[in-house]
C-alpha positions as CSV (number, residue, x, y, z in Angstrom):
1,M,-128.0,-62.0,192.5
2,K,-127.0,-58.9,194.4
3,A,-125.7,-58.3,197.9
4,I,-126.6,-54.8,199.3
5,K,-125.6,-53.1,202.5
6,D,-125.5,-49.3,203.0
7,N,-124.2,-47.9,199.7
8,K,-122.4,-51.1,198.7
9,V,-123.8,-53.3,195.9
10,Y,-122.1,-56.5,194.8
11,S,-123.1,-59.0,192.1
12,I,-122.7,-62.4,193.7
13,T,-123.2,-66.1,193.0
14,E,-125.4,-68.6,194.9
15,Q,-122.2,-69.9,196.6
16,E,-121.4,-66.5,198.1
17,V,-124.8,-65.8,199.6
18,K,-124.1,-67.3,203.0
19,G,-120.9,-65.3,203.5
20,Y,-122.5,-62.0,202.5
21,K,-125.6,-62.6,204.5
22,S,-123.5,-63.3,207.6
23,R,-121.8,-60.0,207.2
24,G,-125.1,-58.2,207.2
25,F,-125.8,-57.8,203.4
26,D,-129.4,-58.2,202.2
27,I,-129.6,-60.6,199.2
28,Y,-131.8,-59.7,196.2
29,D,-132.6,-61.8,193.2
30,N,-131.9,-60.8,189.6
31,K,-135.4,-59.1,189.4
32,G,-134.6,-56.9,192.4
33,K,-136.9,-58.7,194.8
34,L,-135.6,-59.2,198.4
35,K,-134.7,-62.8,198.9
36,E,-133.0,-62.9,202.3
37,H,-132.2,-60.3,205.0
38,G,-128.7,-59.9,206.3
39,A,-127.6,-60.8,209.8
40,G,-127.4,-58.3,212.6
41,K,-130.4,-56.1,211.9
42,A,-131.6,-53.8,214.7
43,I,-135.1,-55.2,214.5
44,S,-136.2,-58.5,213.1
45,A,-136.9,-58.7,209.4
46,E,-140.4,-60.1,210.1
47,K,-141.3,-57.1,212.3
48,Y,-139.9,-54.6,209.7
49,E,-142.0,-56.2,206.9
50,A,-145.1,-56.2,209.1
51,L,-144.5,-52.5,209.8
52,E,-144.0,-51.7,206.1
53,K,-147.3,-53.4,205.3
54,E,-149.1,-51.6,208.1
55,N,-147.6,-48.3,206.9
56,A,-148.8,-48.9,203.4
57,R,-152.3,-49.8,204.6
58,L,-152.5,-46.7,206.8
59,K,-151.3,-44.5,203.9
60,K,-154.1,-45.9,201.7
61,A,-156.7,-45.3,204.5
62,L,-155.4,-41.7,204.9
63,E,-155.6,-41.0,201.2
64,K,-159.2,-42.4,201.1
65,M,-160.2,-40.2,204.0
66,K,-158.7,-37.2,202.4
67,N,-160.6,-37.9,199.2
68,E,-163.8,-38.3,201.1
69,N,-163.2,-35.1,203.1
70,S,-162.5,-33.1,199.9
71,K,-165.8,-34.5,198.3
72,D,-167.7,-33.4,201.5
73,E,-166.2,-29.9,201.3
74,E,-167.1,-29.7,197.6
75,Q,-170.7,-30.6,198.3
76,Q,-170.9,-28.0,201.1
77,D,-169.5,-25.4,198.7
78,E,-172.2,-26.2,196.2
79,K,-175.1,-25.7,198.6
80,P,-176.4,-22.1,198.5
81,D,-176.6,-20.3,201.8
82,K,-180.2,-19.8,203.0
83,K,-180.8,-16.3,204.3
């Protein structure tokens, strides 16, 4: 496991998790997946995760809209002007 805070990264054991977590370190498993948030965060971990999910969803929606818009522009460019 790893305890990470700012630019500090420590390899820790299961017995050390509580101490590092209480000092604000986030705890990650050996695969790099977040296991526990450290104490003393400015916003709750649940709210942060919800915002990250919403951000990812909105980015996907934006990309989809950009793709649709570019397809519409391409179709308009293909139509000959009637004069």
